[in-house]
Each structure stands twice: as structure tokens, then as C-alpha cells.
C-alpha distance (Angstrom), angle and dihedral (degrees) to the residues before:
residue distance angle dihedral
M1 . . .
L2 3.76 . .
L3 3.85 110.9 .
R4 3.74 128.3 -149.2
H5 3.75 89.4 -119.2
G6 3.82 140.2 -41.0
M7 3.76 124.8 -100.5
N8 3.77 89.4 -43.6
P9 3.80 132.8 23.4
H10 3.85 92.5 -107.7
Q11 3.84 90.4 58.2
R12 3.80 99.7 90.3
P13 2.92 141.7 -172.7
A14 3.74 100.8 31.4
G15 3.74 131.7 166.9
A16 3.81 148.6 170.6
V17 3.80 125.9 -135.2
P18 3.80 121.3 -162.7
L19 3.84 112.8 -130.8
D20 3.88 87.1 -134.8
P21 3.80 108.1 35.6
A22 3.80 89.3 -170.1
R23 3.87 90.6 58.7
P24 3.81 111.8 26.1
P25 3.83 113.8 -173.7
L26 3.78 92.2 -125.0
R27 3.79 143.0 12.6
V28 3.82 129.3 -141.4
L29 3.82 106.2 -128.5
S30 3.82 95.1 172.8
G31 3.77 140.1 0.4
E32 3.77 131.5 19.9
P33 3.80 113.5 -86.5
S34 3.79 124.9 -146.8
L35 3.79 123.3 -139.1
V36 3.83 89.9 -98.2
N37 3.82 90.2 51.4
L38 3.78 89.9 55.3
L39 3.75 94.0 46.1
D40 3.84 89.7 51.7
A41 3.76 92.7 45.4
V42 3.79 97.6 48.4
N43 3.78 93.5 46.4
A44 3.84 92.9 42.6
W45 3.81 92.1 49.3
A46 3.80 92.2 50.2
L47 3.78 90.5 51.2
V48 3.81 97.9 49.3
R49 3.83 92.0 41.1
E50 3.80 94.6 51.8
A51 3.81 95.9 39.0
A52 3.79 92.7 50.5
A53 3.79 92.0 51.4
S54 3.78 91.0 47.0
C55 3.75 99.3 43.1
G56 3.77 98.7 35.2
A57 3.85 97.7 -128.7
P58 3.83 138.2 89.3
V59 3.82 111.9 -82.3
G60 3.82 130.9 -155.3
A61 3.81 127.2 -168.1
S62 3.79 135.4 -170.3
F63 3.75 111.1 -152.6
K64 3.85 130.2 -165.2
H65 3.80 125.8 173.9
V66 3.83 94.4 -10.3
S67 3.83 95.6 -52.5
P68 3.83 131.9 88.8
A69 3.81 115.0 -104.4
G70 3.81 83.2 -168.6
V71 3.77 142.4 -10.0
A72 3.78 128.8 -172.8
L73 3.84 145.7 167.4
A74 3.74 119.7 -120.8
G75 3.78 109.5 -83.2
P76 3.79 148.6 119.1
V77 3.84 116.2 -23.1
D78 3.76 109.0 -147.0
D79 3.81 124.7 -143.0
V80 3.86 92.6 -100.1
A81 3.82 94.0 55.3
A82 3.83 90.4 41.3
E83 3.83 91.7 53.7
T84 3.79 90.9 44.5
F85 3.74 92.3 58.6
G86 3.78 100.6 28.5
L87 3.76 98.5 -110.6
D88 3.80 138.6 137.1
A89 3.79 103.6 -113.1
A90 3.80 92.1 -152.4
S91 3.78 95.9 56.4
V92 3.84 105.5 38.3
G93 3.76 112.5 132.4
S94 3.80 124.1 -124.3
L95 3.81 99.6 -104.3
T96 3.80 94.2 40.9
S97 3.81 89.2 51.4
A98 3.79 90.7 56.0
Y99 3.80 93.3 55.0
V100 3.84 93.8 40.0
R101 3.73 91.3 53.2
A102 3.77 91.3 47.3
R103 3.78 94.8 49.4
D104 3.80 92.4 43.9
A105 3.81 91.3 64.3
D106 3.74 91.8 75.6
P107 3.85 110.4 -2.5
R108 3.78 92.7 173.7
A109 3.86 92.8 55.8
S110 3.82 90.7 42.9
F111 3.79 92.9 60.5
G112 3.80 104.5 119.1
D113 3.82 95.2 9.5
M114 3.76 136.8 158.4
I115 3.76 107.9 -113.6
A116 3.80 122.8 -145.8
V117 3.78 129.2 -174.8
S118 3.77 131.1 178.5
E119 3.79 96.4 -137.5
P120 3.85 135.5 48.7
V121 3.80 113.2 -73.9
D122 3.82 114.3 -105.1
A123 3.78 129.6 -157.4
E124 3.80 93.3 -97.0
L125 3.84 94.1 56.4
A126 3.85 92.3 42.0
D127 3.85 89.3 53.4
L128 3.82 90.4 50.9
V129 3.81 94.0 46.8
R130 3.84 89.6 48.3
R131 3.84 87.4 65.2
L132 3.80 98.3 45.5
T133 3.83 132.8 81.9
S134 3.82 103.5 -112.4
D135 3.80 136.2 138.8
G136 3.79 100.0 -141.5
I137 3.76 150.9 -33.8
I138 3.82 136.7 -128.6
A139 3.78 124.2 -161.5
P140 3.82 139.1 150.4
G141 3.76 92.1 -107.7
Y142 3.82 147.1 -18.4
A143 3.79 131.5 -124.2
P144 3.82 116.1 -123.1
G145 3.78 112.5 -72.5
T146 3.83 96.1 13.3
V147 3.77 95.9 100.1
A148 3.77 90.5 55.0
T149 3.83 90.4 50.3
L150 3.79 92.8 50.3
A151 3.84 96.5 40.1
A152 3.81 88.9 59.5
K153 3.81 90.8 65.3
K154 3.81 120.0 104.6
D155 3.80 91.8 8.6
G156 3.81 90.7 -63.6
R157 3.84 95.2 -47.3
F158 3.82 94.0 106.6
V159 3.80 107.3 112.0
V160 3.78 116.6 -127.1
L161 3.83 115.0 -170.9
E162 3.81 130.4 -176.9
A163 3.76 116.7 -153.3
D164 3.78 121.6 -151.6
P165 3.79 106.2 -132.8
A166 3.79 90.4 -164.2
V167 3.83 92.6 64.5
V168 3.83 112.2 95.5
P169 3.82 115.0 -158.5
P170 3.82 112.4 -113.5
A171 3.79 118.7 -94.6
Q172 3.79 91.0 -118.2
E173 3.77 129.0 56.4
V174 3.81 121.8 -153.5
R175 3.79 127.6 -168.8
E176 3.81 128.8 176.1
V177 3.78 115.0 -150.0
G178 3.83 130.6 162.9
G179 3.77 93.3 -14.8
L180 3.79 95.1 -47.2
R181 3.75 127.7 109.8
L182 3.81 107.8 -144.8
V183 3.81 117.5 -159.3
Q184 3.83 129.9 -172.9
P185 3.81 140.0 150.9
R186 3.82 113.3 -93.3
D187 3.79 111.8 -99.0
D188 3.82 100.7 -105.6
A189 3.80 100.6 147.0
P190 3.82 105.7 149.8
L191 3.80 116.4 -101.3
T192 3.80 108.3 -165.2
A193 3.74 139.8 149.6
D194 3.82 88.1 -110.7
L195 3.74 89.3 64.0
L196 3.82 88.1 63.1
T197 3.79 102.8 36.2
R198 3.82 94.3 48.1
A199 3.81 88.2 60.4
A200 3.84 96.7 37.8
P201 3.82 110.6 22.5
A202 3.85 91.9 175.3
L203 3.82 93.9 61.1
A204 3.85 110.7 125.5
P205 3.87 114.2 -119.7
Q206 3.80 93.2 -109.5
A207 3.81 91.7 52.1
V208 3.81 89.5 51.6
T209 3.80 90.9 50.9
D210 3.78 92.9 47.9
L211 3.75 94.5 47.9
L212 3.79 92.0 45.4
L213 3.82 91.5 50.9
G214 3.80 88.5 48.3
L215 3.76 92.5 53.2
H216 3.82 90.9 53.2
A217 3.78 89.9 47.4
M218 3.81 94.2 50.3
R219 3.81 90.2 51.6
Y220 3.81 87.8 65.9
T221 3.77 99.9 35.9
Q222 3.83 122.2 98.6
S223 3.83 107.5 -103.6
N224 2.96 138.3 -81.1
S225 3.80 90.0 49.5
V226 3.76 143.4 156.0
G227 3.79 132.1 177.4
Y228 3.76 136.9 -156.6
L229 3.83 115.3 -150.5
R230 3.75 136.7 -176.4
G231 3.75 134.9 170.4
G232 3.78 94.5 0.2
M233 3.71 97.6 -49.7
A234 3.79 140.5 87.2
I235 3.80 112.3 -110.1
G236 3.80 96.7 178.2
I237 3.81 133.3 14.9
G238 3.77 123.3 -176.2
A239 3.82 113.7 -163.9
G240 3.80 141.0 -177.6
Q241 3.77 101.9 5.7
Q242 3.82 121.9 145.7
S243 3.84 90.1 -140.2
R244 3.74 120.7 55.6
I245 3.70 94.4 -148.0
D246 3.83 88.9 57.5
C247 3.84 87.3 54.9
T248 3.81 89.6 50.0
R249 3.80 93.2 49.6
I250 3.80 94.9 44.8
A251 3.82 93.3 48.6
G252 3.82 90.7 43.3
A253 3.83 90.8 54.0
K254 3.79 88.3 52.0
A255 3.80 91.6 50.7
D256 3.80 89.7 50.0
K257 3.82 91.2 52.3
W258 3.79 91.3 49.0
W259 3.82 89.2 53.2
L260 3.84 96.1 41.6
R261 3.84 89.6 54.1
R262 3.75 84.7 66.6
H263 3.87 93.8 57.5
P264 3.82 110.8 117.8
A265 3.77 92.6 -123.5
V266 3.81 91.6 54.5
R267 3.79 93.1 43.1
S268 3.84 90.4 52.1
M269 3.81 94.6 56.6
T270 3.84 109.4 124.8
F271 3.82 124.2 -160.5
V272 3.71 134.3 -152.7
E273 3.73 119.3 -105.9
G274 3.82 116.5 -77.4
V275 3.82 97.2 34.0
S276 3.80 106.8 128.0
R277 3.80 125.2 -131.8
T278 3.80 90.5 -109.6
E279 3.78 91.8 51.8
R280 3.83 90.7 49.7
T281 3.79 91.3 50.2
N282 3.81 90.9 49.7
W283 3.75 92.5 48.9
R284 3.76 92.2 49.0
L285 3.78 89.5 51.7
R286 3.85 91.4 50.9
V287 3.80 89.5 50.4
V288 3.81 93.2 52.0
E289 3.83 90.4 45.8
G290 3.76 84.7 64.9
D291 3.87 99.8 -149.7
L292 3.82 104.8 99.9
D293 3.75 112.9 156.6
A294 3.79 124.9 -143.8
Q295 3.79 94.6 -90.7
E296 3.75 93.7 48.5
T297 3.80 91.7 47.5
A298 3.84 88.8 54.7
L299 3.81 90.8 48.6
L300 3.82 90.5 48.6
S301 3.78 90.9 51.5
A302 3.84 89.7 53.0
V303 3.82 93.7 55.9
T304 3.80 100.4 38.7
R305 3.78 138.4 59.5
G306 3.77 96.6 -126.6
V307 3.84 126.1 -41.9
T308 3.77 128.7 -153.3
L309 3.76 107.4 -148.4
L310 3.78 116.9 -142.1
T311 3.81 114.9 -106.6
P312 3.89 117.4 -134.7
R313 3.82 88.1 -106.6
E314 3.82 92.4 51.9
R315 3.84 91.0 48.0
S316 3.79 92.3 49.2
S317 3.77 93.0 46.2
W318 3.78 93.0 50.1
L319 3.84 94.4 45.5
G320 3.75 88.7 51.4
R321 3.81 87.9 66.7
L322 3.80 93.9 60.4
D323 3.81 103.8 104.0
D324 3.80 145.3 151.3
V325 3.81 92.6 44.8
A326 3.85 120.3 159.8
F327 3.81 121.1 -141.5
V328 3.84 126.1 -158.9
S329 3.82 127.2 -173.4
D330 3.77 122.2 -163.0
G331 3.86 90.2 -147.3
A332 3.77 138.5 27.2
I333 3.80 114.8 -63.3
P334 3.79 101.2 -116.4
F335 3.81 100.0 -163.8
R336 3.81 138.2 18.2
D337 3.81 90.4 -114.8
N338 3.77 89.2 85.2
V339 3.79 91.1 58.4
D340 3.83 92.3 45.0
E341 3.87 87.6 52.5
A342 3.81 95.7 43.6
V343 3.83 95.4 54.4
R344 3.89 87.3 56.6
H345 3.81 85.3 68.9
G346 3.82 98.1 48.8
V347 3.77 99.7 -90.3
R348 3.84 115.6 165.8
H349 3.79 101.7 155.8
L350 3.80 129.0 46.8
A351 3.80 137.5 -175.8
E352 3.79 124.3 -168.7
P353 3.80 137.5 147.9
G354 3.75 94.8 -113.7
G355 3.80 121.9 -163.9
S356 3.82 97.3 119.2
T357 3.80 119.8 137.8
R358 3.80 85.5 -118.9
S359 3.77 96.8 47.8
P360 3.76 92.6 111.1
D361 3.82 87.3 61.5
V362 3.83 89.0 51.5
V363 3.80 89.8 51.0
V364 3.78 90.4 52.0
A365 3.85 92.4 48.1
C366 3.82 91.2 51.1
R367 3.79 90.2 49.6
E368 3.81 91.7 49.2
H369 3.80 92.6 49.3
R370 3.87 93.5 39.8
V371 3.82 91.8 -119.9
T372 3.75 117.8 156.2
R373 3.80 107.5 -127.2
V374 3.81 123.5 -156.2
A375 3.82 109.7 -167.5
D376 3.78 133.0 -179.5
V377 3.77 96.1 48.4
P378 3.87 112.4 142.7
R379 3.72 119.5 -81.3
L380 3.81 104.9 -112.2
F381 3.81 107.0 -163.3
H382 3.81 113.4 167.5
H383 3.75 128.2 -172.4
């Protein structure tokens, strides 16, 4: 498969060769993918495929730079997400709901994403994707007419990929870097609900689902990584930081923004005619971030019909209502500061591999904050 280019436009020629030419893992139905497009697609497809099988529901993911900006199970689409994407919350189909919930976790990061869904694309999802800024999509099939709808995006440059669900990745992974050939077994450690309930029998079913989805997400997120999840969807993912506490803070800030977008004052913001949905979302994000400068405040006034900015007390009060959040770490939590930070964002359930020299401190922190801790889950580093 000839690729548009490698990691960067100057890295040409670039290509991809299926290990089994008679049964490639995916087919290009439209567009010309780059190397990054394929890395996003392959990882995103693995995530939604495995999570759907494990959780028993359709899964959608929004991938950027080989990490999920969001991932979610099919479920209710609230009024905020429905308004963000121009949908009727009461009539959103199952597969569309999975992707909408995934993209709504961090709509700014999802701008120009690679979409992955665990089931064949239907007309409703294709129509939504047609209106969004995305680079491509991967799915196990497409309903009649949907490929044509999607292929028309970006003047034909939108990448449409069809995954073959029957293809099982090889047991061994090989990568060549800097003159070395690196070989390892594929990470296929089982991620099941039993893994969680054996360690914490009292976990509520929703907490089990959220932690399980989080484990699958962490397996395909660039390490170090942590995720905050609630109601069958990620609401904040922190990826690729050298310090785990930085991941925890970044993901926590994203979870806060997701929740603050649901504040009545933010929901009631009205815009002048001609302001696009993307611009509206970006302005709402700037408002909830709470650090508008004088120039931005003037620009905001020009595109809205009056905005009441949240006071620090209103922000704090609203954030205090965020609760029942699950937290998953791809590696051992090294210090209790991660737990102290996580509970500021509503965390009540936590899963981590454990085994750190400071794990006793983490246990104490969880006890103090009344957080249910599930340890001994697999380490899920991904690079």
C-alpha cells in the first residue's frame, strides 16, 4: 500500500505491507492515508473492537496522534453533546451515540481526528461525520451509500478504511528502529470484568464498566497515561507525560471542562448569526477555562448576545457536584499525590497495577478519601 507520506510530508516514499497479502487487516475504500493515519486507525480499531467485546456494547473512539482523545460506549446523549453536534438527543442511534459521546470528551482535541467504531457505519453516523472536521474513519463495514457520503469529504481526501474483523493480529510484534529490530509478544493480557470484581466485589456495575473501559483505553494510549471515566465514557485522558502526576492533572482539567460545559450559565450562552458550531464550542471552552484576557473578552462580546462569566465560587460549587468518577492508570501510581489530585475531580473508584515502593501510601490515601482501589490489574504501557 503506497502511503501519502510517512510521519511527515518530507518522508517519502512511504508504504505499508500486510503480513498476509491474501488477508490484509484493512482495506482503503477512499482517500490516501498517511503513516500517522494508519497508526491511528490500527490502534483505534483494536481499542473499539476489544472494548466492545469486553463491555458488550457498541464503542466509538476519537483518535489523535496515536492516542484516544475520547472513547465511549453507546449510551444516552445529553443536551450539551446534542447541541454541540447538532443532533436531537431523543433520537440519536446507538452507534452514533457511541462516537458522539467519545468526541464530546474533548471536542477541541478531536478536531481532525481518526474515527473508529466497532460496528458497520450506518446512514445516521455517516451524515454526522460528513459535517465534522475529521481526517478519516475505520469500521468493520459500511451500509449502502455511506462510503459515497464519506468519500465526498475534503474533496475526496477523507480516508475511509474497512477493517476485517476476522483478522487476528499476530502473536509477535516486530519494530525496526535505529538499526535495531525489536521483538515482543503482543499485549493480549485479558481485560475482563472479573479482573475487577474479584479484587473489589462491592463495586457497583457502572463502576466496573467504567474501569473496564478505562483499562482498554489505557492499553492504546501513549504512556504515561491516566483516564477519568463516568457513565460509560471517558471525560478526560492524559497521555504521554513523563510524570504521572502531570497526566493526572491534565486529564483532571479535561474532566473539569467537560463538567463545566454543562453549567446552566455556559449552556445558556447565545451567539450571533454566522458563528459556527466549532467556534461556539471553542468559546464555551475558553469561558469554562476561566482565564480570558481583555482582548478575548472583547472578541467574545462581539460574537455573543451577553455572557455571564462564572465566578470562582460558582466554578468551585459546580465542580463539587462532579462525582462517581472512575480513574485508571496504565502504570503503578508512584505517590499519593495522584490520589489527592484525582479526588478533586470526583473520583470514587480507581484501578492501577500497584507494586510501587510507595503503594502503601496510595492505599492510605484511598482509604482517607474513601476511594475504592483495585490493584494488580496489568500494566498497560503503550509506545
